[in-house]
N, C-alpha and C positions, 0 to 999 in steps of 0.2 A: 165137913163144915159143920160147926157146932150149932145146936139148936138155939134159935133166937138171934142169929147173926143174919144180916141182909146179904144179899148178893153184892151189893155195892161195897159193904164193909169187907166182905171176903176178897173181892178184887183188889181192894186197897191193901189188904195184908199180903196178898200174892205179889203186888207191885213192890212192897217194901222188901219181901224176901228176894225178889229178882235184882232189886237195886244193891243188895248185899251179897249177891251170888259171887262165890269165888271163881266161877267159871261157866262155860257153856254147858257142860255136862250136869252141873248143879241146876241150871235153869230148866233143862230138859226134864230132869227128875221132878222138879217142882210142878212143872205143867202136866206131867204124867199123873201125879197124885191129883192135881186139880181135875183132870179129865175123869178119873175114877169117882171123885166126890160128886161132880156134876151128874155123871151117869147113875149114881146110886140115889141122887136126890129126888127123883121122880119129877123132873122139871120138864116143861114142854120143850120141843126142839127149838121153837122160836125164842124162848128165854135163854136157852144155852147158846144159841147163835148170837144173841144180843150180848151175852157175858163175853164170849170170845171177841166180838167186835169191839166192845168197850175196852177190854184188855189190850187188844191190838192198838187202839187209838191212844191209850195211856202209854204204851211203848214207844209210839211214834213221837208223841209229845216229849217223852223223857229223852229220846235221841236228840231231837231238836234243841231241847233246853240245855243238854249237856255239851253241846258244841262250843268250843272256845272257853268254856268255864273250868274244865278239868285239865289236869296235867296230862301230857301225852300218854303215859303208861296207863293212868287210871282211865282216860278216855277210851283207849284201845281195849282194855279189859271189859269196860261196861259196854262198848260197842259190840264185842264178841257175845256178850250175854244177851243183849238186846237182839242181835241178828239170830242167834239160836232160839230165843223165845218167839220172835216173830215167825220163824220157820216152823216151830211147833204149833203156834196158834193157827197158822195156815193149813197145816196137816189135820188138825182137829176140825176146823171149819170144813174142809173138803170131806172129811169122814161123815160129818152131819149131812152134807149135801148128798152124798152118795147113798147114805141110809134113807133119806127122804125120797130119792128117785127110785129106790128099790121098792118102796111101799105101794 
C-alpha cells in the first residue's frame, strides 16, 4: 500500500482489480498480496478485520448488482471471481480470529 493512500482507497483499488480479474486464481493472488500488505502495515487487528469485512460487503454488493445485468458468460466468470474472493476473505478473517484467540 503506497504512503498517503487510505484503506478505503486501497479497498476500492482492490475491488477494481477483482472486477477485471481474468479468473479465480488471479483473485486469490490479489488477495494474498493484500494480506501481505495489511500484515506489514502495522495496523490493529480490528482495523484489518474491518477492512476484510468491508471488502466482503463490497463483493456481496457487486454480486447482487451484476445479476441480470451481464451476459451469461461474463456473469459466470465474474461469479467465479467473486466466489473465490469471498472464500479468501473468509480464510483471512478466520486467520485473524485464530490469531486473536491464541493471544
